[in-house]
N, C-alpha and C positions, 0 to 999 in steps of 0.2 A: 504494500500500500504506500503510494508516494506521499510526499509532504503536502502537496496541493489537495489530494483527496482527503487526507486526514484533517486538514483545515476545514474542508467543506463539511465533513461529518461532524466535527466538533462545533461548527456553527449552529447545528441543529440540536445540540445537547442541552437539556434542561439541567440546571445546576443541582448536583446531588449534595446531600448533607448526611453525615454519619455521626450520631443517628438523627433522624427527622421525627421529632416527637409526635407530630400530627399525622405522620404517614403510616403506611401499612408495612409490615415486616416482610423481608425476603431473606433467603439463604442461598448463597452460591456455593455449591459443592463441586470440587474439581478433582480429577485424577490425571496423572501424567507419568510418562516414562522417566521423568527426572525424579530421583530419589530424595535429594536434598537441594534446596534452593529457595528462591523467593517468587511469589506471585504478586503482581502489581495490577491493580484495577484503576485505570485512569479515566477521569471524566472532567471535561472542561479544563480548568487549571488546577484541579485537585487530583490526588491519588491516594490510594489506600494499599498498604503492603502487609502481607501475611507470610509466614514461613511454610515451605513445602516440607512435609515430614513423611517419609516412607511413601512418596508418590501421591500424597493427598494434601489438599488445602481447602480452606473454607472462609468465606466472607459472610458477615451478617450486617444487617442494617435495616433502615426503614425509609420509605419513599412515598410521596403523595401521588406520583404519576410515573408512567414508564419513561425511561431515559436511556440513552446509549452510552456505553462505556467500552474501553478497549482493554483487553486482558493480555498482559505480557508475562511470560515465564522466564526466569533467569536461573541458570545460565543459558537457556535455550536460545533466546533472542529471536530474530526473524520477524515476520509480519505479525502484529498483534491480532488477536481474535476479537471481532465485534460481538458484544454481548448486550442485550437489552435487559437492563435492571428493572424488574417488575415484581409485584407482590407474589409470594409463593416460593417454591423451591426451583432453583435454576441449576442445571447440571452442565459441566464442561468436561470433555474428555480429550486429552492430547495424546496423539500417537504419531511418531515419526514427523513431528512438526505440523501435523494437521489437527484441526480442532473440530469437535462435534459439540454443538450447543443444543440443549433441550430444556424442557420445563417452561411452562408459561406460554400462553397463546401467541404472544408477539415473537418470542424466540423461535417457536416452531414455524411460524409463518416466514420469518427471516431466513431460516435454514432452507425452507422449501424454495424460496426465491433464489437463494444462492446456488442450490443444486441445479435449478433450471438454467442458470446462466453459466455454470461451470464449464460446459463444453466450449463455449465461446472464449472464456478466460484462458483455458488450456491451449486452445488453438492460437490465440494471440501471443501467449508466452512462447510457444514453439516457433512461430513465425518471427518473433522479435529476436530470438536467439540465432536463427538462421541469418537474419538481416545484419547482425553484428559481424558476421564472417564474410558476407557478400560485398561486392563492389560494383559500381557503375550501373548498367542496365538491370542486372539481376537484383541488386539492392533496391532499385527504384520499384521494380515489380513487387518485391516482397513488402515494401512499405505501403504500396497501393492495396495489396491484399489485406494487410493489417487494418487499413482504414475501412475497407469493405466489411471485414468481420466486426470491427468496432461499431459500424452502423447497424449491422444485423443484431449485435448484442443490445444496442440502445433501443432498437425497435422491439425486441423481445422483452426487455426490461419495462418498456412503456406499457406493453400489453399486461404484464404481471401486475404492475402498479395500478393500472386502471381498474383491475379486478380486485384490488385490495387496498381499502382506504384506512387500514390500521396503522399504528405507529411503525410497524415493520415496513409497510409500503412507503410511508413518509421518509424513513431513514434510507431506503433504497433510492428514492427519488433524488435525495441530496447528492448522490454520487454521479448522476447522469443528466440532470435537468438542463445543464449548459449545452447539451447536444440536441435538446428537444426543439420542436417547431413552436412558433408562437401560438398556433391553435391548440397544441397539446398543453402549453403552459397555462393557458386560460382554463383548461379542464382541471389541471392540477391545483390551481389557485382555489377553485371552487371545491374540489374533492377533499382537499386538506385544510379547509377553512378552520376546522376545530383546533389546528395548531398555529393559528395566526399570531399567538403570543410568542412563538418561538423565533429566535434569531434567523434560523434557516428559512422560515416562511417569508420573513421580510426580505432576505436575500433573493428569494424566488420572485417576489414582487418587483424588486429593483432590477433584476435581470430582465423581466418581461418589459419593463419600461425602457430598457436600453436596446433591445434587439430589433432588427428590421421587422416591419409589420406586413410585408408583402407576402402573405401566406394564404393558402386556399381557405376561403371562408371569412377572410378579413378584408376591410377596406384598404385599397392600395394607397400608399403615401401620396399625397398630392404634390404637385410641382408646377413651376412656371419656368420655361426655358425659351430661348430665342429660336425662331425657325430659320430657314435658309435666307430669308430676307431681313433678318435681324429683328423681327417683331416678336413680342412675348406671346407664348402660347401656354395656356393652363390646362392641366388634365381635367379640371372641373368643367371646362367648356364642352366636354363630350358626354356629359350626363344625358341619359336617355338613349344612348347608343351602346352596342357591344363594342368594346375597344380591345384591339390586340396590340399590346406594348411589345416592341421589338428592340432589344438591346444588342448593339453591334458596333463594329469599327471597320475602317476601310481595309486593313490588312488581314482581317479575319476571313480565311478562305471559305469556311463553312457558312459564314454569314452571307457572303456574296453568292454562294451556291444555292442558298435558300431563296434568294431574291426572286428568281423567275416564277416560282410557285406562288409567292406572295402577290406578285403582279397579277396573275390570273385570278387568284381568289378575290383580290380587291376589285377587279373588273366585274366579277359576279355579284359582289355584295355591297359595293359602295353606295348604292341607291336604296339599300334595304336596311338601314339602321345599323350600319357597321362602319368602323373606322380603324385604320392602322396608324399607330403613332410610333415611329422609329426614333430611338434615342441613341445618338452616336456619342462615343466617349473619346473620339479623336482629339488630339491635342490642338491647342490654338494655332500652332504653326502649320497644321495640316488642314486648314479650312478649305483651301482650294482643292485638295485631293478629295475631301469629303463631298464637296459640291459636284466634282467631276464624277465620283462614284455613283451618286444619286442619279445623275443624268444618264450615265452609262447603263445602270441597272433598270432604268425606266420606272423608278419609284414615283408614283403620282400622288401618294398619300402625304400625311403630315410628317415632316422630318424636323426634329429638334436636336440641339447641340449641347451636350453636357461636357464641355471641354475641361471643367474643373473636377469631373468625376465625383459629383456629389451624390448621385442616385444609386450607383452600384452597392454602396454600403447599406443604404436605407432599404434597398430591395433584396439584399442578401444574394447578390449575383456571384455565382461560383464559376462560371465559364460563359463563353460566347459561341454562338448566339444563345440568348435566353428570352423566352416569350412568356407573357402573362396575358391571359384572356380575362377581361373584366366584364361584369354584367352592366346593365343600364344605370345602376346606382354606384358603380365604381368598386364593387366587391370582386375579389379574385376568384375566378371559377377554375382556372387551370394554370399550372406553372410547368413549362416545357423547357428543359435544359438540353442544349446541344442542337445539332442540325435536325430539322424535321422536314421530311419530303412532303410534296404536295398532297399525296394520298393521306398521309397521317394528319396533316393540318385539316383536310376536309372532314376526316372522321371526327376530330375534336370539335371543330366548329359546328358540324352537323348535329351534335348532341344538343346544341342550344339554339341554333338558328337554321335547323335543317330544312324547314319549309321554304326558306328563301335561297337555299344552296343547290345549284344544279348538280346532277350526278356527273 
């Protein structure tokens, strides 16, 4: 567990007190292959230490609500075990550096979630070890595969958390929400509202306030940029129409390859409540090349120029071209990353304005 992740976890920990007079009692009973040593239970800026005697250790205390702690065994070291401190008997078993935590509804749920995510974790660890030895193209491919598995793990964690609004689900959320979409964050803010007094929940709110909002189901960020004639054009001017936002630049080969299909689509739909707004991120010194490319591609729709590159961050652009289809109220219906051939574009647009779209 890296330092950043530990900080994220600790951000959501309720402060524990040993003992807490108004709380309910718990007992944490542990067994380990270590015969003699120390067991340290860390929570927030506090820690409690007991001796390991003949491979056994025990913590006792009282608490008013579930809270996360990290259990470290010495001289074993390694990655601490996350344990949810909650009323009742909690059991921890260590074998060959691996921990099994049980007892209490939240600990059982957390262990279930961790078991479901374990295949992804093991695969990432394996790929990371290979990447350390690789170089050049081979290393690049391994890093890309790691990123792909990370996304799969995040998606699976999201499914598990959406099905579990317990404290265990909340703790799991704290380790991956920074990879979640804006739409999912809205769901989590509502789902875990009962933890709104926690620091971690406030960080979740702060994160949502800072991330790009161009996500499916959300209103697209508004903007005003100059067109090819230097006149200001606002996104809000197209309310009442379906709008296809097209992020591109002159030297993007796939952007230019996509242009002929857009030309034909626009010809079919321009008089039927549809508009394309292309946003170029070409630099200020490339203005003439931008204008020449528009003319060469035959783009007859609205073209605007974001030479300061203010919109890619707001829209969360990860590559070019990227397209957003907005409804008549400016809400994102679809986000398409990378080159889209004409057939694919007609399929997407056909779901929303099919009656006006020729086959």
